[in-house]
C-alpha positions in Angstrom: 2.6 14.8 28.8 3.0 13.1 32.1 2.0 9.4 32.4 -0.7 10.2 35.0 -2.2 12.7 32.6 -2.1 10.1 29.8 -4.1 7.7 32.0 -6.6 10.5 33.0 -7.2 11.4 29.3 -7.9 7.8 28.3 -10.5 7.3 31.0 -12.1 10.7 30.5 -12.4 10.0 26.7 -14.3 6.8 27.2 -16.3 8.0 30.1 -17.5 10.9 28.0 -18.5 8.3 25.4 -20.7 6.5 27.9 -18.3 3.7 29.1 -18.4 2.6 32.7 -15.0 3.1 34.4 -13.8 -0.1 36.1 -10.8 0.0 38.5 -7.8 -2.1 37.8 -8.0 -5.6 39.2 -5.3 -7.0 41.4 -2.3 -8.5 39.7 -3.2 -11.8 41.5 -6.7 -12.6 40.5 -7.9 -16.1 41.3 -7.5 -17.5 37.8 -6.1 -21.0 37.4 -4.8 -20.2 33.9 -2.7 -17.2 34.9 0.2 -16.6 37.3 -0.4 -12.8 37.1 -2.9 -10.7 35.3 -1.3 -10.0 31.9 -3.9 -8.1 29.9 -6.7 -5.6 30.5 -9.4 -8.1 29.4 -8.6 -10.6 32.2 -11.0 -9.3 34.7 -13.7 -9.3 32.0 -13.2 -12.9 31.0 -16.4 -14.2 32.6 -18.3 -11.8 30.4 -16.5 -12.7 27.2 -16.8 -16.5 28.0 -20.5 -16.2 28.8 -20.0 -17.3 32.3 -21.8 -14.3 33.7 -23.9 -11.5 32.2 -21.9 -8.2 32.1 -23.2 -5.4 34.4 -22.6 -2.9 31.7 -22.7 -2.8 27.9 -19.4 -0.8 27.6 -16.5 -0.4 30.0 -13.0 1.2 30.2 -10.1 0.5 32.6 -6.4 0.9 33.0 -5.1 -2.5 34.2 -1.9 -3.3 36.0 -0.2 -6.1 34.1 2.8 -8.3 34.6 4.3 -10.6 32.0 7.4 -12.7 32.9 7.9 -14.9 29.9 10.9 -13.0 28.7 12.7 -11.8 31.8 16.1 -12.5 30.4 15.5 -9.9 27.6 14.5 -7.1 30.0 17.1 -4.4 29.9 19.0 -6.0 27.0 16.4 -4.3 24.7 14.4 -1.2 25.6 11.2 -2.8 24.5 10.8 -5.5 27.1 9.1 -4.7 30.4 7.7 -7.0 33.1 5.2 -4.5 34.5 3.1 -2.2 32.3 -0.2 -0.5 32.3 -2.8 -1.5 29.7 -5.5 1.0 29.0 -8.6 -0.6 27.3 -12.1 -0.1 26.2 -14.6 -2.9 26.0 -17.9 -3.6 24.3 -20.1 -6.5 25.3 -22.5 -6.8 22.3 -22.7 -3.1 21.9 -20.5 -1.4 19.2 -18.2 -3.4 17.0 -15.4 -2.6 14.5 -16.4 0.8 13.3 -17.1 2.0 16.9 -13.8 0.7 18.2 -11.9 2.3 15.3 -13.6 5.6 15.6 -13.0 5.8 19.3 -9.3 5.0 19.0 -8.8 7.4 16.1 -10.5 10.3 17.9 -8.3 9.9 21.0 -5.0 9.2 19.2 -5.2 12.1 16.8 -7.5 14.4 18.7 -5.9 17.7 19.7 -4.4 18.0 23.2 -6.4 21.1 23.8 -9.6 19.0 23.3 -8.4 16.1 25.6 -6.7 13.9 22.9 -3.1 12.8 22.6 -2.4 14.9 19.5 -0.5 12.4 17.4 0.2 13.5 13.9 -2.4 11.7 11.7 0.2 11.6 8.9 2.5 9.4 11.0 -0.2 6.8 11.9 -0.1 3.4 10.3 -2.4 0.4 11.0 -2.4 -3.3 10.3 -5.4 -5.5 9.8 -5.9 -9.3 9.6 -5.1 -10.7 6.2 -8.7 -11.4 5.2 -10.4 -8.6 7.2 -11.8 -6.5 4.3 -14.3 -4.8 6.7 -11.6 -3.3 9.0 -9.6 -2.1 6.0 -12.6 -0.4 4.5 -13.5 1.4 7.8 -9.9 2.7 8.2 -9.8 3.9 4.6 -13.4 5.0 3.9 -14.7 6.1 7.3 -11.5 7.4 9.0 -9.7 8.5 5.8 -6.4 6.7 6.3 -4.6 6.3 3.0 -4.5 2.7 1.7 -0.7 2.8 1.6 -0.6 3.1 5.4 -2.9 0.1 5.9 -1.1 -3.2 5.9 -2.4 -6.8 6.1 -0.7 -9.4 8.3 -1.3 -13.0 9.0 -2.7 -14.5 12.2 0.5 -14.6 14.1 0.5 -10.8 14.2 -3.2 -9.9 13.7 -5.3 -12.6 15.3 -6.0 -12.9 19.0 -7.2 -15.7 21.2 -6.7 -16.9 24.8 -4.4 -19.8 23.8 -7.2 -22.3 24.5 -10.5 -23.1 22.9 -12.9 -20.1 23.4 -13.4 -16.6 22.1 -11.1 -14.9 19.6 -11.0 -12.7 16.6 -9.0 -10.6 14.2 -7.0 -7.6 15.3 -6.2 -4.2 14.0 -3.1 -2.6 15.4 -2.2 1.1 15.5 1.4 2.1 14.9 3.2 5.4 15.1 6.1 6.2 12.8 9.0 7.5 14.9 10.9 8.7 11.8 13.8 7.6 9.5 16.4 8.0 12.3 14.8 4.9 14.0 14.8 2.5 11.0 13.9 1.7 7.4 10.9 2.7 5.4 8.1 0.3 4.7 5.6 0.4 7.6 5.2 -2.1 10.5 5.9 -5.1 8.3 9.3 -3.7 7.6 10.5 -2.4 11.0 8.7 -2.5 14.3 11.3 -0.4 16.1 10.7 2.6 13.8 6.9 1.9 13.5 5.9 1.4 17.2 2.7 -0.4 18.1 0.7 1.6 20.6 -2.9 0.1 20.5 -4.4 -3.2 19.6 -8.1 -3.5 18.7 -9.5 -7.0 19.0 -12.7 -7.7 17.2 -13.9 -10.7 19.2 -16.3 -12.5 17.0 -15.1 -16.2 16.6 -15.1 -19.4 18.6 -11.8 -21.2 18.1 -11.3 -24.9 18.5 -8.3 -26.9 19.6 -6.2 -25.3 16.7 -5.8 -21.5 16.7 -6.6 -19.3 13.6 -3.3 -17.6 14.6 -1.7 -20.5 12.7 -4.1 -21.0 9.9 -6.9 -23.0 11.4 -10.5 -22.0 10.8 -12.8 -20.9 13.7 -15.3 -23.5 14.6 -18.1 -21.0 15.0 -19.2 -17.5 15.7 -19.9 -15.9 19.1 -23.6 -15.2 19.9 -22.6 -11.5 20.3 -19.7 -9.6 18.9 -17.4 -8.0 21.5 -14.6 -5.4 21.5 -11.4 -5.8 23.6 -8.6 -3.2 23.2 -5.3 -2.6 24.8 -3.2 0.6 24.6 0.3 0.5 26.1 0.4 3.5 28.5 4.2 3.4 28.8 4.6 3.4 25.0 2.4 6.4 24.6 4.3 8.1 27.4 7.7 7.8 25.8 6.4 9.0 22.5 4.6 12.0 24.0 7.5 12.8 26.3 10.0 12.9 23.5 12.3 10.3 24.9 13.8 7.2 23.3 12.2 4.4 25.4 10.1 3.5 28.4 13.1 3.6 30.7 13.4 7.4 30.3 9.8 8.2 31.0 8.7 10.1 34.1 7.7 7.1 36.1 10.8 5.0 35.4 13.7 7.4 35.0 13.7 8.4 38.7 14.8 4.9 39.7 17.7 5.1 37.2 18.7 8.5 38.5 18.8 7.2 42.1 20.9 4.3 41.0 23.4 6.7 39.4 23.7 8.5 42.7 24.2 5.3 44.7 26.7 3.7 42.2 28.6 6.8 41.0 28.2 5.5 37.5 26.5 7.1 34.5 23.5 5.6 32.7 23.7 7.9 29.7 27.4 7.9 29.2 28.3 4.5 30.6 29.0 1.2 29.0 26.4 -0.9 27.3 26.7 -3.5 30.1 26.0 -0.9 32.7 23.0 0.4 30.7 21.5 -3.1 30.8 22.0 -3.2 34.6 20.4 0.2 35.1 17.3 -0.9 33.1 17.0 -4.3 34.8 17.0 -2.5 38.2 14.4 0.1 37.1 12.1 -2.5 35.6 12.3 -5.1 38.2 12.1 -2.9 41.3 8.9 -1.4 39.9 7.4 -4.8 39.1 8.4 -6.1 42.6 6.9 -3.1 44.3 3.6 -3.5 42.5 3.5 -7.3 43.2 4.1 -6.8 46.9 1.6 -4.1 46.9 -1.0 -6.6 45.7 0.0 -9.2 48.3 2.7 -11.3 46.8 5.5 -12.3 49.1 8.9 -13.9 48.0 8.9 -17.6 48.0 10.2 -20.7 46.3 7.4 -21.5 43.9 4.7 -19.8 41.8 4.2 -16.1 42.2 6.5 -15.9 45.1 9.4 -17.4 43.1 8.9 -14.9 40.3 9.0 -12.0 42.8 12.1 -13.4 44.5 13.8 -13.8 41.2 13.0 -10.2 40.2 14.3 -8.8 43.5 17.4 -10.8 43.4 18.2 -9.6 39.9 17.9 -6.1 41.3 20.3 -6.8 44.1 22.7 -8.6 41.8 22.8 -5.8 39.2 23.2 -3.2 41.9 26.2 -5.2 43.0 27.6 -5.3 39.5 27.3 -1.6 39.4 29.4 -1.4 42.6 26.6 -0.9 45.1 27.4 -3.1 48.1 25.0 -1.6 50.7 21.3 -2.6 50.9 19.4 -0.8 48.2 15.8 -2.2 47.9 14.0 -0.1 50.5 15.5 3.1 49.0 14.4 2.1 45.5 10.9 1.0 46.3 10.5 4.4 47.9 11.3 6.0 44.6 8.7 3.7 42.9 6.1 4.6 45.5 6.6 8.4 45.0 6.3 8.0 41.2 3.3 5.6 41.1 1.2 6.5 44.1 -0.8 9.2 42.3 -2.4 6.4 40.3 -2.0 3.6 42.9 -2.5 5.2 46.4 -2.3 1.7 48.0 1.5 1.9 47.5 1.5 4.9 49.9 -0.8 3.4 52.5 0.9 0.0 52.3 4.5 1.2 52.1 5.5 0.0 55.6 4.6 -3.5 54.6 6.3 -3.3 51.2 9.5 -1.9 52.7 9.5 -4.7 55.4 9.1 -7.4 52.7 12.0 -6.1 50.5 14.2 -5.4 53.5 13.9 -9.0 54.7 14.4 -10.4 51.2 17.5 -8.4 50.7 19.0 -9.5 54.0 18.3 -13.1 53.1 19.8 -12.8 49.6 22.9 -11.1 50.8 23.4 -14.1 53.1 22.8 -16.4 50.1 25.4 -14.6 48.1 27.9 -15.2 50.9 27.0 -18.9 51.0 27.1 -19.1 47.2 30.5 -17.5 47.1 31.9 -20.2 49.4 30.3 -22.9 47.1 31.7 -21.2 44.1 35.2 -21.1 45.6 34.9 -24.8 46.2 33.8 -25.5 42.6 36.8 -23.4 41.4 39.2 -25.4 43.6 37.8 -28.7 42.2 38.1 -27.4 38.6 41.7 -26.4 39.1 42.5 -29.7 40.9 41.3 -31.5 37.8 43.6 -29.5 35.6 40.6 -27.8 33.8 40.2 -24.2 32.9 36.4 -24.3 32.5 33.9 -24.4 35.3 31.4 -27.2 34.5 27.9 -26.1 33.5 26.5 -28.4 36.2 28.3 -26.4 38.8 27.0 -23.1 37.5 23.5 -24.5 37.3 23.6 -25.8 40.9 24.8 -22.4 42.1 21.9 -20.8 40.2 19.2 -23.3 41.0 20.0 -24.4 44.5 21.7 -21.3 46.0 20.0 -18.6 43.9 23.5 -17.5 42.6 22.9 -15.6 39.4 24.8 -16.8 36.3 26.1 -13.3 35.5 27.8 -13.2 38.9 29.2 -16.7 38.3 30.6 -15.6 35.0 32.2 -12.4 36.5 33.7 -14.3 39.4 35.0 -17.1 37.2 36.7 -14.5 34.9 38.3 -13.0 37.9 39.6 -16.5 38.9 41.0 -17.0 35.4 38.3 -19.6 34.4 35.7 -19.8 31.7 32.2 -21.3 32.4 30.6 -24.0 30.3 27.7 -21.8 29.3 26.4 -24.3 26.8 25.8 -27.0 29.4 24.4 -24.4 31.8 21.9 -23.1 29.1 21.0 -26.7 28.3 20.1 -27.4 31.9 18.2 -24.0 32.0 16.3 -25.0 28.9 15.3 -28.3 30.5 14.1 -26.5 33.5 12.1 -24.0 31.4 10.6 -26.9 29.4 9.3 -28.4 32.7 7.9 -25.0 33.7 6.2 -24.6 30.3 4.7 -28.1 30.8 3.4 -27.1 34.2 2.0 -23.9 32.7 0.3 -25.8 30.0 -1.2 -28.2 32.5 -2.5 -25.1 34.5 -3.9 -23.5 31.3 -5.9 -26.6 30.4 -6.5 -27.7 33.9 -9.9 -26.2 34.4 -12.8 -28.6 34.4 -15.4 -28.5 31.6 -17.9 -25.9 32.7 -20.2 -26.1 29.6 -23.0 -27.8 31.5 -23.0 -25.0 34.1 -22.9 -22.3 31.4 -25.9 -23.8 29.7 -27.8 -23.4 33.0 -26.5 -19.9 33.5 -27.5 -18.8 30.0 -31.0 -20.4 30.3 -31.9 -19.3 33.9 -29.5 -16.5 34.9 -27.6 -15.9 38.2 -28.6 -17.7 41.4 -30.4 -15.4 43.8 -28.5 -15.7 47.1 -30.9 -15.3 50.1 -28.6 -16.6 52.8 -27.9 -13.3 54.6 -31.5 -13.2 55.9 -33.1 -16.6 55.2 -32.4 -20.1 56.7 -34.7 -21.8 54.2 -36.3 -20.8 50.9 -38.7 -22.1 48.4 -37.0 -22.5 45.0 -37.1 -24.2 41.6 -34.6 -26.7 40.2 -33.1 -25.0 37.1 -30.5 -27.6 36.3 -29.1 -31.0 37.3 -25.7 -32.4 36.5 -24.4 -35.9 37.0 -20.8 -36.8 36.2 -20.3 -33.5 34.4 -23.3 -33.9 32.1 -26.7 -32.1 32.3 -29.6 -34.6 33.0 -33.4 -34.2 33.3 -33.5 -36.3 36.5 -31.5 -38.0 39.2 -32.5 -41.1 41.1 -32.1 -42.3 44.6 -28.4 -43.0 45.4 -27.1 -40.7 42.6 -24.4 -38.2 43.3 -25.9 -35.0 41.9 -25.2 -31.3 41.4 -28.4 -29.2 41.8 -28.8 -25.6 40.6 -31.7 -23.5 41.9 -33.1 -20.2 40.9 -32.7 -19.0 44.5 -30.9 -20.4 47.6 -30.1 -19.8 51.2 -27.0 -21.9 50.9 -23.6 -20.1 51.1 -21.2 -21.3 48.4 -17.6 -21.8 49.6 -15.6 -18.6 49.1 -13.6 -15.9 50.9 -12.2 -18.5 53.3 -15.7 -19.5 54.5 -16.7 -23.2 54.2 -19.9 -24.0 52.4 -23.2 -24.6 54.0 -24.7 -28.1 54.2 -28.3 -29.1 54.6 -31.1 -30.7 52.6 -33.4 -30.0 49.6 -36.9 -31.3 50.1 -39.4 -31.8 47.3 -42.5 -33.8 46.5 -41.3 -37.4 46.7 -37.6 -36.7 47.0 -34.8 -35.5 49.4 -31.3 -34.5 48.5 -28.6 -34.2 51.2 -26.3 -31.3 50.3 -22.7 -31.7 51.4 -21.0 -28.9 49.5 -21.9 -25.8 47.5 -19.5 -24.3 44.9 -19.6 -21.7 42.1 -17.8 -23.3 39.1 -18.9 -20.4 37.0 -19.3 -16.9 38.6 -22.8 -16.3 40.0 -24.1 -19.8 39.7 -24.4 -21.8 43.0 -24.1 -25.6 42.5 -25.4 -27.7 45.4 -23.5 -31.0 45.5 -24.8 -34.0 47.3 -26.7 -37.3 47.1 -30.3 -38.2 46.4 -31.2 -40.0 49.6 -34.9 -40.5 48.7 -37.0 -40.6 45.5 -36.1 -38.8 42.2 -35.4 -35.2 41.7 -36.3 -33.6 38.3 -35.5 -30.4 36.6 -38.2 -27.7 37.2 -39.2 -29.4 40.4 -40.2 -27.2 43.4 -37.9 -27.6 46.4 -37.6 -26.3 50.0 -33.9 -25.6 50.5 -33.0 -25.8 54.2 -29.5 -25.2 55.6 -28.0 -26.8 58.7 -28.3 -23.8 61.0 -26.2 -25.1 63.8 -23.3 -25.5 61.4 -24.0 -22.1 59.7 -24.1 -20.4 63.2 -20.7 -22.0 64.1 -19.1 -20.9 60.8 -20.5 -17.4 61.1 -18.9 -17.1 64.6 -15.6 -18.2 63.2 -15.8 -15.7 60.3 -16.6 -12.8 62.6 -13.7 -14.0 64.9 -11.4 -13.9 61.9 -12.2 -10.3 61.3 -11.5 -9.5 64.9 -8.2 -11.4 64.9 -7.2 -9.6 61.7 -7.9 -6.2 63.2 -6.1 -7.2 66.4 -3.0 -8.2 64.4 -3.0 -5.0 62.4 -3.2 -2.9 65.6 -0.4 -4.9 67.2 1.9 -5.3 64.2 0.9 -2.5 61.9 -0.6 -2.6 58.4 2.2 -5.0 57.3 0.0 -7.8 58.9 -2.2 -8.1 55.9 -4.5 -11.1 55.5 -3.0 -13.7 53.1 -5.7 -16.4 53.5 -8.1 -17.8 55.9 -10.4 -20.8 56.8 -13.6 -20.3 58.6 -15.0 -23.7 59.8 -17.4 -24.7 62.5 -15.8 -23.7 65.8 -12.4 -23.0 64.5 -10.5 -20.6 62.2 -7.2 -20.3 60.5 -5.8 -16.9 59.7 -2.8 -16.3 57.5 -1.1 -12.9 57.4 2.1 -11.3 56.1 4.8 -10.8 58.6 8.0 -9.7 57.1 9.7 -9.6 60.5 9.2 -13.3 61.1 7.6 -15.0 64.2 5.1 -13.1 66.3 6.1 -13.0 70.0 4.0 -15.0 72.4 3.3 -11.8 74.3 1.8 -10.1 71.2 -0.5 -13.1 70.7 -1.6 -12.9 74.3 -2.3 -9.2 73.9 -4.3 -9.7 70.7 -6.3 -12.5 72.4 -7.0 -10.4 75.4 -8.1 -7.4 73.2 -10.4 -9.5 71.0 -12.2 -11.0 74.0 -12.6 -7.6 75.5 -14.4 -6.6 72.3 -16.7 -9.6 72.8 -17.6 -8.3 76.2 -18.6 -5.0 74.7 -21.1 -6.9 72.6 -20.8 -4.5 69.7 -23.3 -4.8 66.8 -22.0 -6.6 63.7 -23.4 -4.6 60.8 -23.3 -5.4 57.1 -24.1 -2.9 54.4 -23.5 -2.2 50.7 -21.8 0.9 49.5 -19.5 2.2 46.7 -15.9 1.3 46.5 -14.9 5.0 46.8 -17.0 5.3 50.0 -15.5 2.1 51.4 -12.0 3.6 51.0 -13.1 6.7 52.7 -14.4 4.6 55.6 -11.1 2.8 55.9 -12.5 -0.6 55.1 -9.8 -3.2 54.7 -9.8 -5.0 51.3 -8.1 -8.4 50.8 -5.3 -9.1 48.3 -6.3 -10.9 45.1 -10.1 -10.2 45.5 -12.0 -8.6 42.7 -14.4 -5.9 43.8 -17.0 -4.2 41.7 -18.3 -0.6 42.1 -20.7 -1.8 44.8 -19.1 -3.6 47.8 -20.3 -5.1 51.0 -18.8 -3.9 54.2 -18.9 -5.9 57.5 -18.1 -3.9 60.6 -17.9 -4.9 64.3 -18.5 -1.7 66.2 -15.6 0.6 65.6 -13.0 -2.1 66.0 -13.1 -3.9 62.6 -14.3 -2.8 59.2 -13.6 -5.1 56.1 -15.0 -5.7 52.7 -16.6 -9.2 52.9 -19.2 -11.3 51.3 -19.5 -13.9 54.1 -22.0 -14.6 56.8 -21.6 -13.2 60.3 -23.2 -13.1 63.7 -25.5 -10.3 64.8 -23.5 -9.1 67.8 -19.9 -9.7 68.9 -21.0 -11.3 72.2 -22.5 -14.2 70.3 -18.9 -15.5 69.7 -18.6 -16.3 73.4 -14.9 -16.8 73.5 -11.9 -16.7 71.1 -8.8 -18.8 72.0 -5.6 -18.3 70.0 -3.8 -21.7 69.8 -0.5 -20.4 68.6 1.2 -19.3 65.3 3.8 -20.6 62.9 5.3 -20.2 59.5 3.5 -21.3 56.3 5.9 -19.8 53.9 8.4 -17.0 53.4 7.1 -13.9 55.1 3.7 -15.5 55.9 2.5 -16.6 59.3 -0.5 -18.5 60.4 -2.6 -18.2 63.6 -5.2 -20.8 64.5 -8.0 -20.3 67.0 -11.0 -21.9 68.5 -14.3 -20.1 68.9 -17.3 -20.4 71.1 -18.1 -23.7 72.7 -15.0 -25.3 71.1 -12.8 -22.7 72.8 -14.6 -23.4 76.1 -14.2 -27.1 75.8 -10.5 -26.7 75.1 -9.9 -24.5 78.1 -11.9 -27.0 80.3 -9.6 -29.8 79.1 -6.6 -27.6 79.8 -7.9 -26.9 83.3 -8.2 -30.6 84.1 -4.7 -31.3 82.7 -3.2 -28.5 84.8 -4.8 -29.8 87.9 -3.5 -33.3 87.3 0.0 -32.0 86.7 -0.2 -29.8 89.9 -1.2 -32.9 91.9 1.7 -35.0 90.4 4.3 -32.3 91.1 2.6 -31.3 94.4 2.7 -27.6 93.4 0.4 -24.8 92.7 -0.6 -24.3 89.0 1.5 -21.1 88.8 4.5 -23.0 90.0 4.3 -25.7 87.3 6.6 -24.0 84.7 9.5 -23.7 87.1 9.0 -27.2 88.5 8.8 -28.8 85.1 11.8 -26.9 83.8 13.8 -28.2 86.7 12.8 -31.8 86.1 13.7 -31.4 82.4 17.1 -29.9 83.2 17.8 -32.8 85.5 16.7 -35.4 82.9 18.9 -33.7 80.2 21.9 -33.8 82.6 21.3 -37.5 83.3 20.9 -38.3 79.6 24.3 -36.6 78.8 25.9 -38.5 81.6 24.5 -41.8 80.3 25.6 -40.9 76.8 29.1 -40.2 77.9 29.2 -43.6 79.7 27.9 -45.4 76.7 30.3 -43.6 74.4 33.3 -44.7 76.5 31.9 -48.2 76.6 31.5 -48.3 72.8 35.0 -46.8 72.2 36.6 -49.2 74.5 35.7 -52.0 72.1 38.0 -50.6 69.3 40.9 -52.8 70.2 38.8 -56.0 70.2 37.3 -55.1 66.9 40.7 -54.5 65.3 42.1 -57.7 66.7 39.2 -59.6 65.2 39.7 -58.3 61.6 39.3 -60.9 58.9 41.7 -61.3 56.0 39.8 -60.8 52.7 42.1 -61.1 49.6 44.9 -59.5 51.6 42.8 -56.8 53.1 42.0 -56.6 56.9 38.2 -56.3 57.1 36.4 -55.3 60.2 32.6 -55.5 59.7 30.5 -55.5 62.8 27.2 -54.5 64.4 27.5 -52.0 67.4 25.2 -51.8 70.3 21.8 -50.3 69.5 21.5 -46.5 69.7 25.1 -45.5 69.1 25.0 -41.9 67.7 26.6 -40.8 64.4 29.5 -39.0 66.0 30.4 -41.9 68.2 30.1 -44.3 65.3 32.5 -42.2 63.2 34.9 -41.9 66.1 34.9 -45.6 66.7 35.5 -46.4 63.0 38.4 -44.0 62.9 39.9 -45.5 66.0 39.6 -49.1 64.7 41.2 -48.0 61.4 44.1 -46.4 63.2 44.8 -49.7 65.0 45.1 -51.5 61.7 48.4 -49.7 61.1 49.9 -49.7 57.6 47.9 -52.8 56.4 45.3 -52.5 53.7 42.2 -52.2 55.9 38.4 -51.5 55.7 36.3 -50.8 58.7 32.4 -51.0 58.4 30.3 -50.5 61.5 26.5 -50.8 61.6 24.4 -49.1 64.4 20.7 -49.9 64.7 18.3 -47.5 66.4 14.7 -48.8 66.4 13.8 -49.4 62.7 16.5 -47.2 61.5 20.1 -48.1 60.7 23.3 -45.9 60.5 26.6 -47.1 59.1 30.1 -45.8 58.6 32.9 -47.1 56.4 36.6 -46.1 56.9 39.6 -47.2 54.8 43.4 -47.1 55.4 45.8 -45.5 52.9 47.0 -48.9 51.9 43.5 -50.0 51.1 42.9 -46.9 49.0 46.1 -47.7 47.1 44.3 -51.0 46.1 41.3 -49.0 44.8 39.1 -49.6 47.9 37.3 -46.2 48.4 34.8 -45.9 51.2 32.3 -44.0 49.1 32.2 -46.8 46.5 31.9 -49.5 49.2 28.9 -47.9 50.7 27.1 -47.9 47.3 27.9 -51.6 47.0 26.1 -52.7 50.2 23.6 -49.9 51.0 20.7 -51.5 49.0 20.9 -54.5 51.2 19.6 -52.4 54.1 17.2 -50.3 52.1 19.4 -47.3 52.3 22.0 -45.1 50.6 25.0 -43.1 51.5 28.2 -41.6 50.2 31.4 -39.8 51.1 35.0 -39.6 50.3 37.6 -42.3 49.7 38.7 -42.4 53.4 35.4 -42.0 55.1 31.8 -42.5 54.1 28.5 -42.9 55.9 24.8 -43.4 55.3 21.6 -44.9 56.6 18.8 -47.3 55.8 15.5 -48.8 57.0 15.5 -52.6 56.7 11.9 -54.0 56.6 10.7 -56.9 58.8 11.3 -55.7 62.3 14.2 -57.0 64.4 14.6 -60.1 62.3 14.7 -58.0 59.2 17.4 -55.7 60.8 19.6 -58.7 61.5 19.1 -60.2 58.0 19.8 -56.8 56.4 23.0 -56.2 58.3 24.1 -59.8 57.4 23.4 -59.2 53.7 25.2 -55.9 53.8 28.3 -57.4 55.3 28.2 -60.2 52.7 28.0 -57.7 49.9 30.8 -55.6 51.4 33.0 -58.7 51.8 32.4 -59.6 48.1 33.3 -56.1 47.0 36.4 -56.0 49.1 37.5 -59.4 47.7 36.9 -58.3 44.1 38.4 -54.8 44.3 41.2 -55.6 46.7 42.5 -58.5 44.6 42.5 -56.5 41.4 44.1 -53.5 43.2 46.8 -55.7 44.7 47.9 -57.0 41.3 47.6 -53.8 39.2 47.0 -50.6 41.2 49.7 -48.0 40.9 48.1 -45.0 42.6 45.4 -44.0 45.1 41.8 -45.2 44.6 38.7 -43.5 43.4 37.3 -40.7 45.4 40.6 -39.1 46.2 
């Protein structure tokens, strides 16, 4: 049975049982506790947590999931995957244990002719929580499963919670016995390779405290309603029903392995164990990478982007280890697209963008490999020079962490060079890095503010009715007040307060649009609203200050927004839609929105651009096209429709946004059509003018355009006009002649600066003889320590120090030169061979005096340099240089004297 058919049967089974089908959420939902969506229940968390009422009593979905906590084991075993599909059915206060068990049993063991999976009931085993008598009774008495195939397990295996205080409950897991050839008898408690878990049924009934029942703690209470959350592993069911040994051989994964066999000329089935791991790593990671990019993630150096980059680089590295030296990613993501697109059509429509992202990343990493190889060769040379046969773990870690050089490649290249690698030290450093990452993750998991006061209001009064699409003001009732995170019955004049209303015209910040501001008026009180947020979904919280009187719960208010600000923000938001459409028309679908800010009179639009900077000519064309649309004064229309209809209309959806069955479309004539919950103008002409201010990079593969809208754009152009006229008058030229005139002046200035620099360099270098002649004798060492004229550049400073050193001949000599440049200071130290024989190393001398000038530096034994920033202005600069020279003199005296009496070889740093 093909995987797409397994998905279809699951959804059909539960739809026929009255469940509402819910599309998979994006892998990058806006959830501060998660890097990626990692379970089917994630998009339903607000309903389980009581943050919002569920729009349905029962639901079913097949959720895209990514788990990255065990990347190193992917491919090593056949059980670990980073991307997988979790099929689930959910009940929000509807059926409970018996319903969940009956539904699961019917699908798992139902005949294939009747739409089931057709698993042999005699090979099904289940586990239940150690004290869950009810679940065991249902499995035995209702379903008819023999008692000997029902096993009890403790909380570590059969209790689920979110890892933080909140909902949880016991689990019942369904296993399939693969047969004696896969392991020993005894059920899941004896062997989880032979007895493979395919479905986990969570009976969500408890409230856990700080300590989890998974480890023996008791729940602190019961949920007001009992819920069901289940997760079936689609890939696991697929490999069982397809008669293969593991996920990697199923219909959606094996095509990648087959393609890698063609490219590498090596065999997956008959090759070495090491090659088998490499094939599996490539197959897993390229699929995960494709799905992540499809949902808007781009490679980067932190967070989600770093995970994606790591996955793609592991693909490239393992391809290299299989002998593939040519670029491979675009080819492989094409295989993934063909396999997965029947279930995820966005991979087909967005393939141009996905291919551009991986192409750019592969080119960058191949360059990184070249750089890393040079660093590796240097580390090998240092290891051999020290007479060692083991590359230090610190060097391997630096290659991995700084240059992205994979440890496996380091091990392979070290072996080729006849060296071992101190893997113990490397692993220790990696463990320290992971510990820091876990601490960051824990902070993220517990980083959400306490929302209990808001939830109480939500449970008592329901969702806020938003009227802002049509109303500028509204009569409402205060349903909740919060001061310093605590619900209060009243707030007095001067208090900072959060006000919740039953209905409001105020737009809460979201979708890149800034919040409305305004005032709440009531009998005897006024509240100035400066911000509106939704700390729990569906509840608008008006933040501000009581500027008059006292506001109380249940008071009647007149809520009035600042319409001038709202109109300006609405113009910016509509302009963002137009700029987005213009960029997509100019650059293709790869220019997908990656963030935005819609503020009064200005906008910021971030978009993916795998090919790098956008040419100025393209920006000019987009600006011209957008303003042409404004002249057409098209109607801006907003309407609500189904998600399926929105797709048919070609409406653009944004990455990471969660959409329900009903979505709101905003369209500007036929030019732009997007899913959007923000506020907009009535007609395009109301924008007046859009002026693109330029674009730049905000991260790997992401660019940013900033623009002014309406009167702000007009005022900017007016200022530009005055400036151009002033320049034209100064240069006595027509405005269109200014670029050429200014370019000529700049060229002449640069030529003059180079000439002055040459003259100054000659003047500085001419002083070498005088400096050498003025050397002081310090414990038998000739010391030249001097301040050069201000503004001497680094190259000239090094050249001068080397020249002075050369004039000292065979004597032990140290040259230290200090060059101020404003409030900054550069310095260089050079030593002669005789000085180094005394133990006087330039790098060590720098460290001795650099603190005196608030700086640092380093280098080799013969030449070192650095810089500092002495405080206190010119006087502080003079004092700092004097103190540095004194510290240098003392170090030369101490080291030089000792070296003269006892040194037998060259000094440190050689």
